[in-house]
Structure formats: C-alpha cells, structure tokens
N, CA, C and O atoms as a GROMACS GRO file, in nm:
protein
  188
    1MET      N    1   0.082  -0.120   0.000
    1MET     CA    2   0.000   0.000   0.000
    1MET      C    3   0.086   0.126   0.000
    1MET      O    4   0.061   0.218  -0.078
    2PHE      N    5   0.186   0.131   0.084
    2PHE     CA    6   0.269   0.251   0.089
    2PHE      C    7   0.351   0.266  -0.039
    2PHE      O    8   0.382   0.378  -0.080
    3GLN      N    9   0.386   0.156  -0.101
    3GLN     CA   10   0.463   0.163  -0.225
    3GLN      C   11   0.380   0.230  -0.334
    3GLN      O   12   0.434   0.309  -0.412
    4ARG      N   13   0.250   0.200  -0.341
    4ARG     CA   14   0.164   0.265  -0.440
    4ARG      C   15   0.153   0.415  -0.412
    4ARG      O   16   0.160   0.496  -0.504
    5ALA      N   17   0.136   0.451  -0.287
    5ALA     CA   18   0.125   0.592  -0.251
    5ALA      C   19   0.253   0.665  -0.285
    5ALA      O   20   0.249   0.778  -0.334
    6ARG      N   21   0.366   0.603  -0.258
    6ARG     CA   22   0.494   0.667  -0.289
    6ARG      C   23   0.508   0.684  -0.440
    6ARG      O   24   0.554   0.788  -0.486
    7GLY      N   25   0.469   0.582  -0.517
    7GLY     CA   26   0.477   0.591  -0.662
    7GLY      C   27   0.384   0.697  -0.717
    7GLY      O   28   0.420   0.770  -0.810
    8ALA      N   29   0.265   0.706  -0.661
    8ALA     CA   30   0.169   0.808  -0.705
    8ALA      C   31   0.222   0.947  -0.673
    8ALA      O   32   0.210   1.038  -0.754
    9ALA      N   33   0.278   0.963  -0.556
    9ALA     CA   34   0.332   1.094  -0.518
    9ALA      C   35   0.448   1.132  -0.610
    9ALA      O   36   0.460   1.247  -0.651
   10LEU      N   37   0.532   1.036  -0.642
   10LEU     CA   38   0.644   1.063  -0.731
   10LEU      C   39   0.594   1.104  -0.868
   10LEU      O   40   0.649   1.196  -0.930
   11THR      N   41   0.491   1.038  -0.917
   11THR     CA   42   0.433   1.072  -1.046
   11THR      C   43   0.373   1.212  -1.043
   11THR      O   44   0.389   1.289  -1.138
   12GLU      N   45   0.305   1.245  -0.936
   12GLU     CA   46   0.246   1.378  -0.925
   12GLU      C   47   0.354   1.486  -0.920
   12GLU      O   48   0.339   1.590  -0.984
   13TYR      N   49   0.461   1.463  -0.846
   13TYR     CA   50   0.570   1.560  -0.841
   13TYR      C   51   0.635   1.575  -0.978
   13TYR      O   52   0.674   1.685  -1.016
   14ALA      N   53   0.649   1.466  -1.051
   14ALA     CA   54   0.707   1.473  -1.185
   14ALA      C   55   0.617   1.554  -1.278
   14ALA      O   56   0.667   1.634  -1.357
   15LEU      N   57   0.486   1.534  -1.270
   15LEU     CA   58   0.394   1.610  -1.354
   15LEU      C   59   0.396   1.759  -1.319
   15LEU      O   60   0.392   1.844  -1.408
   16ILE      N   61   0.404   1.789  -1.191
   16ILE     CA   62   0.413   1.930  -1.148
   16ILE      C   63   0.542   1.992  -1.200
   16ILE      O   64   0.541   2.105  -1.248
   17LEU      N   65   0.651   1.918  -1.192
   17LEU     CA   66   0.779   1.968  -1.240
   17LEU      C   67   0.776   1.994  -1.390
   17LEU      O   68   0.827   2.096  -1.437
   18VAL      N   69   0.716   1.904  -1.465
   18VAL     CA   70   0.702   1.923  -1.610
   18VAL      C   71   0.615   2.044  -1.639
   18VAL      O   72   0.646   2.122  -1.729
   19PHE      N   73   0.507   2.061  -1.566
   19PHE     CA   74   0.417   2.174  -1.586
   19PHE      C   75   0.489   2.306  -1.557
   19PHE      O   76   0.476   2.401  -1.634
   20VAL      N   77   0.565   2.312  -1.450
   20VAL     CA   78   0.640   2.434  -1.416
   20VAL      C   79   0.745   2.461  -1.524
   20VAL      O   80   0.765   2.576  -1.564
   21PHE      N   81   0.812   2.356  -1.571
   21PHE     CA   82   0.912   2.371  -1.676
   21PHE      C   83   0.849   2.429  -1.804
   21PHE      O   84   0.908   2.516  -1.868
   22LEU      N   85   0.731   2.381  -1.840
   22LEU     CA   86   0.663   2.432  -1.958
   22LEU      C   87   0.623   2.578  -1.942
   22LEU      O   88   0.630   2.656  -2.037
   23ILE      N   89   0.582   2.615  -1.822
   23ILE     CA   90   0.547   2.755  -1.796
   23ILE      C   91   0.670   2.844  -1.808
   23ILE      O   92   0.664   2.953  -1.866
   24VAL      N   93   0.783   2.798  -1.754
   24VAL     CA   94   0.908   2.876  -1.763
   24VAL      C   95   0.948   2.893  -1.910
   24VAL      O   96   0.987   3.002  -1.951
   25ILE      N   97   0.938   2.786  -1.988
   25ILE     CA   98   0.972   2.793  -2.130
   25ILE      C   99   0.880   2.893  -2.201
   25ILE      O  100   0.928   2.972  -2.283
   26ALA      N  101   0.752   2.890  -2.172
   26ALA     CA  102   0.657   2.982  -2.235
   26ALA      C  103   0.687   3.127  -2.198
   26ALA      O  104   0.681   3.216  -2.284
   27VAL      N  105   0.720   3.152  -2.072
   27VAL     CA  106   0.751   3.289  -2.029
   27VAL      C  107   0.879   3.339  -2.095
   27VAL      O  108   0.886   3.453  -2.140
   28VAL      N  109   0.980   3.253  -2.100
   28VAL     CA  110   1.106   3.293  -2.163
   28VAL      C  111   1.084   3.318  -2.312
   28VAL      O  112   1.140   3.412  -2.368
   29ALA      N  113   1.005   3.235  -2.376
   29ALA     CA  114   0.977   3.256  -2.519
   29ALA      C  115   0.901   3.386  -2.543
   29ALA      O  116   0.925   3.456  -2.641
   30ALA      N  117   0.809   3.418  -2.453
   30ALA     CA  118   0.728   3.538  -2.470
   30ALA      C  119   0.804   3.665  -2.434
   30ALA      O  120   0.790   3.767  -2.502
   31TYR      N  121   0.885   3.660  -2.330
   31TYR     CA  122   0.951   3.781  -2.281
   31TYR      C  123   1.102   3.774  -2.292
   31TYR      O  124   1.172   3.854  -2.228
   32GLY      N  125   1.155   3.683  -2.370
   32GLY     CA  126   1.300   3.665  -2.382
   32GLY      C  127   1.373   3.789  -2.427
   32GLY      O  128   1.474   3.828  -2.368
   33ASN      N  129   1.322   3.853  -2.533
   33ASN     CA  130   1.389   3.974  -2.584
   33ASN      C  131   1.384   4.087  -2.482
   33ASN      O  132   1.481   4.160  -2.465
   34PHE      N  133   1.270   4.102  -2.415
   34PHE     CA  134   1.257   4.207  -2.314
   34PHE      C  135   1.358   4.186  -2.201
   34PHE      O  136   1.424   4.280  -2.157
   35ILE      N  137   1.368   4.062  -2.154
   35ILE     CA  138   1.460   4.031  -2.044
   35ILE      C  139   1.605   4.051  -2.088
   35ILE      O  140   1.686   4.104  -2.013
   36GLY      N  141   1.636   4.009  -2.210
   36GLY     CA  142   1.772   4.029  -2.263
   36GLY      C  143   1.808   4.176  -2.273
   36GLY      O  144   1.918   4.216  -2.237
   37ASN      N  145   1.715   4.256  -2.323
   37ASN     CA  146   1.739   4.401  -2.332
   37ASN      C  147   1.754   4.464  -2.195
   37ASN      O  148   1.835   4.554  -2.176
   38LEU      N  149   1.675   4.417  -2.099
   38LEU     CA  150   1.684   4.470  -1.963
   38LEU      C  151   1.822   4.442  -1.904
   38LEU      O  152   1.883   4.531  -1.845
   39PHE      N  153   1.870   4.319  -1.919
   39PHE     CA  154   2.003   4.286  -1.867
   39PHE      C  155   2.111   4.367  -1.940
   39PHE      O  156   2.209   4.408  -1.877
   40SER      N  157   2.096   4.389  -2.068
   40SER     CA  158   2.193   4.468  -2.142
   40SER      C  159   2.197   4.612  -2.091
   40SER      O  160   2.305   4.670  -2.074
   41ARG      N  161   2.080   4.670  -2.068
   41ARG     CA  162   2.076   4.806  -2.015
   41ARG      C  163   2.137   4.815  -1.876
   41ARG      O  164   2.207   4.912  -1.846
   42VAL      N  165   2.112   4.715  -1.792
   42VAL     CA  166   2.169   4.716  -1.657
   42VAL      C  167   2.320   4.704  -1.663
   42VAL      O  168   2.391   4.778  -1.594
   43THR      N  169   2.370   4.612  -1.745
   43THR     CA  170   2.517   4.595  -1.752
   43THR      C  171   2.584   4.716  -1.815
   43THR      O  172   2.697   4.749  -1.779
   44ASN      N  173   2.516   4.783  -1.908
   44ASN     CA  174   2.574   4.904  -1.967
   44ASN      C  175   2.572   5.021  -1.870
   44ASN      O  176   2.655   5.111  -1.880
   45ALA      N  177   2.476   5.022  -1.777
   45ALA     CA  178   2.466   5.132  -1.682
   45ALA      C  179   2.569   5.120  -1.570
   45ALA      O  180   2.605   5.220  -1.509
   46VAL      N  181   2.617   4.998  -1.543
   46VAL     CA  182   2.714   4.978  -1.436
   46VAL      C  183   2.853   5.012  -1.490
   46VAL      O  184   2.895   4.959  -1.593
   47PRO      N  185   2.923   5.101  -1.422
   47PRO     CA  186   3.055   5.143  -1.473
   47PRO      C  187   3.161   5.033  -1.463
   47PRO      O  188   3.276   5.054  -1.503
   0.00000   0.00000   0.00000
C-alpha cells in the first residue's frame, strides 16, 4: 500500500515539475527579448 502511494506521489511531483518547466519555457519565449534588453541596459549602466 505505501509503495503505491509513494509511486503516485512521485508521479504527481514529476507532472508538477514538467508543468512548471513548460510555464518557464513559455515565459522565456514570450519575454526573452525584453529580459535580454533589460540585462543589457543594466550591464551598460554599471561602470
């Protein structure tokens, strides 16, 4: 019984991790240029 619960929990954590990874990829794809330009402006402003 505990082995099934442990396996189910592991599967759920894996699905959550995949979902978070997909969200991060979507955000980077959508705002990648903006973030890159922001970092460029910050590094250029620092003497």
